[in-house]
N, CA, C and O atoms as a GROMACS GRO file, in nm:
protein
  372
    1MET      N    1   8.341   0.622  11.379
    1MET     CA    2   8.245   0.723  11.432
    1MET      C    3   8.260   0.848  11.354
    1MET      O    4   8.371   0.899  11.338
    2LEU      N    5   8.152   0.899  11.304
    2LEU     CA    6   8.152   1.030  11.231
    2LEU      C    7   8.140   1.138  11.330
    2LEU      O    8   8.050   1.135  11.414
    3ILE      N    9   8.228   1.236  11.326
    3ILE     CA   10   8.233   1.344  11.419
    3ILE      C   11   8.196   1.474  11.346
    3ILE      O   12   8.269   1.528  11.262
    4LYS      N   13   8.072   1.521  11.387
    4LYS     CA   14   8.026   1.641  11.324
    4LYS      C   15   8.028   1.764  11.419
    4LYS      O   16   8.043   1.879  11.377
    5THR      N   17   8.012   1.736  11.540
    5THR     CA   18   7.994   1.839  11.644
    5THR      C   19   8.095   1.827  11.758
    5THR      O   20   8.155   1.721  11.777
    6PRO      N   21   8.116   1.936  11.834
    6PRO     CA   22   8.194   1.920  11.960
    6PRO      C   23   8.146   1.812  12.055
    6PRO      O   24   8.224   1.746  12.125
    7ALA      N   25   8.017   1.796  12.054
    7ALA     CA   26   7.950   1.690  12.145
    7ALA      C   27   7.997   1.556  12.097
    7ALA      O   28   8.032   1.471  12.180
    8ASP      N   29   8.000   1.529  11.961
    8ASP     CA   30   8.046   1.411  11.908
    8ASP      C   31   8.180   1.374  11.939
    8ASP      O   32   8.210   1.258  11.966
    9LEU      N   33   8.272   1.481  11.936
    9LEU     CA   34   8.411   1.465  11.960
    9LEU      C   35   8.428   1.426  12.109
    9LEU      O   36   8.502   1.335  12.144
   10GLY      N   37   8.356   1.500  12.194
   10GLY     CA   38   8.358   1.469  12.335
   10GLY      C   39   8.318   1.333  12.369
   10GLY      O   40   8.377   1.267  12.455
   11ALA      N   41   8.215   1.287  12.299
   11ALA     CA   42   8.162   1.144  12.325
   11ALA      C   43   8.265   1.044  12.281
   11ALA      O   44   8.283   0.940  12.344
   12MET      N   45   8.335   1.077  12.168
   12MET     CA   46   8.436   0.980  12.120
   12MET      C   47   8.556   0.975  12.220
   12MET      O   48   8.606   0.867  12.249
   13ILE      N   49   8.601   1.087  12.271
   13ILE     CA   50   8.706   1.091  12.369
   13ILE      C   51   8.670   1.015  12.492
   13ILE      O   52   8.748   0.931  12.538
   14ARG      N   53   8.557   1.040  12.545
   14ARG     CA   54   8.500   0.968  12.666
   14ARG      C   55   8.493   0.819  12.643
   14ARG      O   56   8.535   0.740  12.727
   15GLU      N   57   8.442   0.782  12.531
   15GLU     CA   58   8.426   0.638  12.498
   15GLU      C   59   8.561   0.567  12.490
   15GLU      O   60   8.580   0.459  12.546
   16ARG      N   61   8.655   0.632  12.418
   16ARG     CA   62   8.789   0.575  12.400
   16ARG      C   63   8.863   0.571  12.536
   16ARG      O   64   8.929   0.471  12.565
   17ARG      N   65   8.854   0.681  12.621
   17ARG     CA   66   8.912   0.676  12.753
   17ARG      C   67   8.861   0.560  12.836
   17ARG      O   68   8.938   0.489  12.900
   18ARG      N   69   8.734   0.542  12.834
   18ARG     CA   70   8.678   0.437  12.916
   18ARG      C   71   8.723   0.296  12.865
   18ARG      O   72   8.757   0.206  12.942
   19ARG      N   73   8.722   0.284  12.731
   19ARG     CA   74   8.763   0.165  12.673
   19ARG      C   75   8.912   0.127  12.707
   19ARG      O   76   8.951   0.010  12.715
   20LEU      N   77   8.985   0.232  12.726
   20LEU     CA   78   9.131   0.204  12.765
   20LEU      C   79   9.144   0.195  12.912
   20LEU      O   80   9.257   0.184  12.960
   21GLY      N   81   9.039   0.199  12.988
   21GLY     CA   82   9.044   0.194  13.131
   21GLY      C   83   9.104   0.315  13.207
   21GLY      O   84   9.146   0.304  13.322
   22LEU      N   85   9.104   0.422  13.142
   22LEU     CA   86   9.162   0.545  13.200
   22LEU      C   87   9.055   0.629  13.278
   22LEU      O   88   8.940   0.641  13.236
   23ASP      N   89   9.097   0.682  13.389
   23ASP     CA   90   9.008   0.781  13.450
   23ASP      C   91   9.042   0.920  13.392
   23ASP      O   92   9.140   0.935  13.319
   24GLN      N   93   8.965   1.015  13.423
   24GLN     CA   94   8.985   1.154  13.362
   24GLN      C   95   9.123   1.220  13.408
   24GLN      O   96   9.190   1.287  13.330
   25GLN      N   97   9.159   1.196  13.534
   25GLN     CA   98   9.283   1.252  13.578
   25GLN      C   99   9.399   1.195  13.511
   25GLN      O  100   9.493   1.267  13.476
   26THR      N  101   9.395   1.060  13.490
   26THR     CA  102   9.516   0.998  13.425
   26THR      C  103   9.526   1.046  13.280
   26THR      O  104   9.636   1.076  13.233
   27LEU      N  105   9.412   1.054  13.209
   27LEU     CA  106   9.416   1.097  13.074
   27LEU      C  107   9.463   1.244  13.069
   27LEU      O  108   9.544   1.279  12.983
   28ALA      N  109   9.412   1.331  13.161
   28ALA     CA  110   9.450   1.476  13.163
   28ALA      C  111   9.600   1.486  13.186
   28ALA      O  112   9.666   1.568  13.123
   29ASP      N  113   9.655   1.404  13.277
   29ASP     CA  114   9.800   1.411  13.294
   29ASP      C  115   9.873   1.373  13.176
   29ASP      O  116   9.966   1.443  13.136
   30ARG      N  117   9.836   1.259  13.112
   30ARG     CA  118   9.903   1.215  12.991
   30ARG      C  119   9.902   1.323  12.875
   30ARG      O  120  10.000   1.340  12.802
   31ALA      N  121   9.786   1.393  12.863
   31ALA     CA  122   9.769   1.492  12.762
   31ALA      C  123   9.817   1.629  12.796
   31ALA      O  124   9.822   1.718  12.711
   32GLY      N  125   9.856   1.646  12.926
   32GLY     CA  126   9.912   1.778  12.972
   32GLY      C  127   9.794   1.884  12.983
   32GLY      O  128   9.814   2.002  12.956
   33VAL      N  129   9.683   1.840  13.019
   33VAL     CA  130   9.572   1.932  13.037
   33VAL      C  131   9.512   1.910  13.179
   33VAL      O  132   9.546   1.814  13.247
   34SER      N  133   9.424   2.000  13.221
   34SER     CA  134   9.364   1.990  13.351
   34SER      C  135   9.243   1.894  13.338
   34SER      O  136   9.191   1.871  13.228
   35ARG      N  137   9.203   1.842  13.445
   35ARG     CA  138   9.090   1.752  13.452
   35ARG      C  139   8.966   1.827  13.417
   35ARG      O  140   8.880   1.780  13.342
   36LEU      N  141   8.958   1.950  13.475
   36LEU     CA  142   8.836   2.024  13.441
   36LEU      C  143   8.823   2.058  13.287
   36LEU      O  144   8.714   2.060  13.231
   37TRP      N  145   8.939   2.083  13.225
   37TRP     CA  146   8.935   2.109  13.086
   37TRP      C  147   8.882   1.981  13.013
   37TRP      O  148   8.798   1.993  12.924
   38LEU      N  149   8.928   1.860  13.050
   38LEU     CA  150   8.890   1.738  12.990
   38LEU      C  151   8.735   1.712  13.014
   38LEU      O  152   8.665   1.663  12.926
   39ILE      N  153   8.690   1.746  13.128
   39ILE     CA  154   8.554   1.732  13.164
   39ILE      C  155   8.467   1.822  13.064
   39ILE      O  156   8.364   1.777  13.012
   40GLY      N  157   8.511   1.945  13.039
   40GLY     CA  158   8.451   2.028  12.943
   40GLY      C  159   8.441   1.967  12.802
   40GLY      O  160   8.335   1.962  12.740
   41VAL      N  161   8.554   1.921  12.759
   41VAL     CA  162   8.566   1.857  12.619
   41VAL      C  163   8.468   1.739  12.616
   41VAL      O  164   8.390   1.726  12.522
   42GLU      N  165   8.471   1.654  12.720
   42GLU     CA  166   8.385   1.535  12.716
   42GLU      C  167   8.238   1.570  12.715
   42GLU      O  168   8.154   1.493  12.669
   43LYS      N  169   8.207   1.693  12.769
   43LYS     CA  170   8.069   1.739  12.763
   43LYS      C  171   8.034   1.812  12.637
   43LYS      O  172   7.921   1.856  12.619
   44GLY      N  173   8.132   1.825  12.549
   44GLY     CA  174   8.098   1.893  12.414
   44GLY      C  175   8.125   2.040  12.418
   44GLY      O  176   8.076   2.111  12.330
   45LYS      N  177   8.203   2.092  12.516
   45LYS     CA  178   8.221   2.239  12.508
   45LYS      C  179   8.295   2.275  12.380
   45LYS      O  180   8.399   2.221  12.344
   46SER      N  181   8.236   2.369  12.318
   46SER     CA  182   8.282   2.400  12.183
   46SER      C  183   8.406   2.505  12.178
   46SER      O  184   8.458   2.532  12.070
   47GLY      N  185   8.446   2.557  12.286
   47GLY     CA  186   8.552   2.652  12.294
   47GLY      C  187   8.685   2.596  12.322
   47GLY      O  188   8.779   2.671  12.349
   48ALA      N  189   8.700   2.461  12.317
   48ALA     CA  190   8.832   2.397  12.348
   48ALA      C  191   8.933   2.417  12.242
   48ALA      O  192   8.904   2.401  12.124
   49ALA      N  193   9.060   2.454  12.283
   49ALA     CA  194   9.169   2.479  12.196
   49ALA      C  195   9.200   2.358  12.119
   49ALA      O  196   9.212   2.248  12.174
   50VAL      N  197   9.213   2.377  11.986
   50VAL     CA  198   9.241   2.267  11.896
   50VAL      C  199   9.372   2.191  11.929
   50VAL      O  200   9.379   2.068  11.925
   51GLY      N  201   9.471   2.269  11.961
   51GLY     CA  202   9.606   2.212  12.005
   51GLY      C  203   9.598   2.112  12.120
   51GLY      O  204   9.660   2.006  12.122
   52LEU      N  205   9.513   2.157  12.219
   52LEU     CA  206   9.495   2.070  12.337
   52LEU      C  207   9.407   1.945  12.302
   52LEU      O  208   9.432   1.834  12.350
   53VAL      N  209   9.307   1.968  12.217
   53VAL     CA  210   9.230   1.854  12.169
   53VAL      C  211   9.322   1.751  12.100
   53VAL      O  212   9.313   1.632  12.128
   54LEU      N  213   9.407   1.795  12.013
   54LEU     CA  214   9.491   1.710  11.944
   54LEU      C  215   9.588   1.630  12.031
   54LEU      O  216   9.619   1.513  12.007
   55ARG      N  217   9.637   1.705  12.140
   55ARG     CA  218   9.731   1.634  12.233
   55ARG      C  219   9.650   1.534  12.306
   55ARG      O  220   9.701   1.426  12.337
   56THR      N  221   9.522   1.561  12.339
   56THR     CA  222   9.439   1.460  12.408
   56THR      C  223   9.413   1.340  12.319
   56THR      O  224   9.413   1.225  12.365
   57LEU      N  225   9.391   1.366  12.193
   57LEU     CA  226   9.372   1.256  12.098
   57LEU      C  227   9.499   1.168  12.088
   57LEU      O  228   9.492   1.045  12.081
   58ALA      N  229   9.610   1.233  12.086
   58ALA     CA  230   9.739   1.168  12.074
   58ALA      C  231   9.767   1.079  12.200
   58ALA      O  232   9.824   0.970  12.190
   59ALA      N  233   9.724   1.129  12.315
   59ALA     CA  234   9.732   1.055  12.441
   59ALA      C  235   9.649   0.930  12.440
   59ALA      O  236   9.683   0.833  12.508
   60LEU      N  237   9.542   0.931  12.366
   60LEU     CA  238   9.455   0.818  12.357
   60LEU      C  239   9.491   0.728  12.235
   60LEU      O  240   9.428   0.625  12.212
   61GLY      N  241   9.586   0.768  12.163
   61GLY     CA  242   9.633   0.689  12.044
   61GLY      C  243   9.540   0.707  11.924
   61GLY      O  244   9.535   0.620  11.836
   62VAL      N  245   9.468   0.819  11.919
   62VAL     CA  246   9.371   0.839  11.810
   62VAL      C  247   9.434   0.935  11.712
   62VAL      O  248   9.483   1.042  11.749
   63THR      N  249   9.431   0.896  11.584
   63THR     CA  250   9.484   0.985  11.474
   63THR      C  251   9.369   1.037  11.400
   63THR      O  252   9.268   0.968  11.390
   64LEU      N  253   9.377   1.157  11.345
   64LEU     CA  254   9.275   1.200  11.252
   64LEU      C  255   9.324   1.209  11.116
   64LEU      O  256   9.443   1.229  11.092
   65SER      N  257   9.232   1.196  11.021
   65SER     CA  258   9.259   1.192  10.872
   65SER      C  259   9.183   1.309  10.814
   65SER      O  260   9.068   1.331  10.851
   66ALA      N  261   9.243   1.383  10.725
   66ALA     CA  262   9.175   1.480  10.658
   66ALA      C  263   9.127   1.440  10.513
   66ALA      O  264   9.078   1.522  10.434
   67ASP      N  265   9.145   1.312  10.487
   67ASP     CA  266   9.105   1.264  10.357
   67ASP      C  267   8.951   1.263  10.355
   67ASP      O  268   8.884   1.208  10.442
   68ALA      N  269   8.900   1.328  10.250
   68ALA     CA  270   8.753   1.339  10.231
   68ALA      C  271   8.723   1.261  10.103
   68ALA      O  272   8.806   1.250  10.013
   69PRO      N  273   8.594   1.205  10.098
   69PRO     CA  274   8.555   1.140   9.982
   69PRO      C  275   8.551   1.251   9.866
   69PRO      O  276   8.514   1.367   9.888
   70GLU      N  277   8.591   1.208   9.746
   70GLU     CA  278   8.583   1.299   9.641
   70GLU      C  279   8.437   1.340   9.618
   70GLU      O  280   8.346   1.257   9.612
   71ALA      N  281   8.418   1.474   9.606
   71ALA     CA  282   8.279   1.526   9.586
   71ALA      C  283   8.238   1.487   9.441
   71ALA      O  284   8.319   1.488   9.348
   72ALA      N  285   8.117   1.455   9.429
   72ALA     CA  286   8.058   1.422   9.300
   72ALA      C  287   8.065   1.544   9.213
   72ALA      O  288   8.020   1.651   9.253
   73GLN      N  289   8.120   1.530   9.098
   73GLN     CA  290   8.129   1.640   9.004
   73GLN      C  291   7.994   1.664   8.933
   73GLN      O  292   7.936   1.572   8.875
   74PRO      N  293   7.947   1.786   8.940
   74PRO     CA  294   7.818   1.810   8.872
   74PRO      C  295   7.831   1.787   8.717
   74PRO      O  296   7.936   1.815   8.659
   75GLU      N  297   7.729   1.737   8.657
   75GLU     CA  298   7.735   1.709   8.516
   75GLU      C  299   7.742   1.841   8.443
   75GLU      O  300   7.670   1.933   8.480
   76THR      N  301   7.821   1.855   8.346
   76THR     CA  302   7.827   1.980   8.265
   76THR      C  303   7.762   1.951   8.138
   76THR      O  304   7.786   1.848   8.074
   77THR      N  305   7.680   2.042   8.102
   77THR     CA  306   7.608   2.031   7.969
   77THR      C  307   7.639   2.148   7.884
   77THR      O  308   7.644   2.261   7.931
   78ALA      N  309   7.661   2.121   7.760
   78ALA     CA  310   7.688   2.241   7.672
   78ALA      C  311   7.570   2.326   7.661
   78ALA      O  312   7.457   2.277   7.666
   79ALA      N  313   7.591   2.456   7.647
   79ALA     CA  314   7.488   2.551   7.631
   79ALA      C  315   7.405   2.524   7.504
   79ALA      O  316   7.467   2.492   7.402
   80PRO      N  317   7.280   2.533   7.501
   80PRO     CA  318   7.203   2.501   7.383
   80PRO      C  319   7.232   2.597   7.272
   80PRO      O  320   7.258   2.714   7.297
   81ASN      N  321   7.227   2.552   7.153
   81ASN     CA  322   7.252   2.634   7.036
   81ASN      C  323   7.116   2.698   6.997
   81ASN      O  324   7.029   2.635   6.935
   82LEU      N  325   7.104   2.821   7.035
   82LEU     CA  326   6.973   2.900   7.008
   82LEU      C  327   6.935   2.898   6.867
   82LEU      O  328   6.816   2.881   6.839
   83ASP      N  329   7.026   2.914   6.771
   83ASP     CA  330   6.988   2.916   6.635
   83ASP      C  331   6.921   2.785   6.591
   83ASP      O  332   6.824   2.781   6.516
   84SER      N  333   6.985   2.675   6.647
   84SER     CA  334   6.932   2.540   6.610
   84SER      C  335   6.792   2.527   6.668
   84SER      O  336   6.706   2.474   6.599
   85LEU      N  337   6.764   2.569   6.785
   85LEU     CA  338   6.634   2.567   6.848
   85LEU      C  339   6.527   2.646   6.775
   85LEU      O  340   6.411   2.606   6.769
   86ILE      N  341   6.568   2.758   6.719
   86ILE     CA  342   6.473   2.846   6.650
   86ILE      C  343   6.439   2.780   6.514
   86ILE      O  344   6.324   2.774   6.471
   87GLN      N  345   6.543   2.731   6.453
   87GLN     CA  346   6.520   2.670   6.317
   87GLN      C  347   6.429   2.544   6.335
   87GLN      O  348   6.343   2.518   6.251
   88ALA      N  349   6.450   2.465   6.444
   88ALA     CA  350   6.370   2.341   6.463
   88ALA      C  351   6.224   2.387   6.494
   88ALA      O  352   6.130   2.327   6.442
   89ALA      N  353   6.204   2.493   6.578
   89ALA     CA  354   6.070   2.544   6.601
   89ALA      C  355   6.002   2.587   6.475
   89ALA      O  356   5.883   2.560   6.454
   90LYS      N  357   6.074   2.652   6.391
   90LYS     CA  358   6.014   2.706   6.270
   90LYS      C  359   5.975   2.583   6.179
   90LYS      O  360   5.869   2.588   6.116
   91ARG      N  361   6.053   2.478   6.170
   91ARG     CA  362   6.019   2.361   6.089
   91ARG      C  363   5.896   2.300   6.135
   91ARG      O  364   5.820   2.249   6.052
   92LYS      N  365   5.867   2.300   6.264
   92LYS     CA  366   5.750   2.230   6.324
   92LYS      C  367   5.618   2.304   6.285
   92LYS      O  368   5.511   2.244   6.293
   93ARG      N  369   5.622   2.424   6.246
   93ARG     CA  370   5.496   2.507   6.214
   93ARG      C  371   5.445   2.457   6.086
   93ARG      O  372   5.344   2.506   6.037
   0.00000   0.00000   0.00000
């Protein structure tokens, strides 16, 4: 699952929790957070503390990877030789 927004993260947490057969209170207890906090995260609340989110993911057995695909390198082209361009243009006349 590609996670781009807090709502995406909340949906992933909710889906994983349900797949594991956990209710919100059980997961909250395992992660050391309140049930109300977990409800907010599952709804996509954007102000959730990162440390608590990471603890919640750990309680679900989810790991994050910071590996990103290598960005395509833009092609570099040499600057045109203006003298050559001028000479070529003169020859065409």
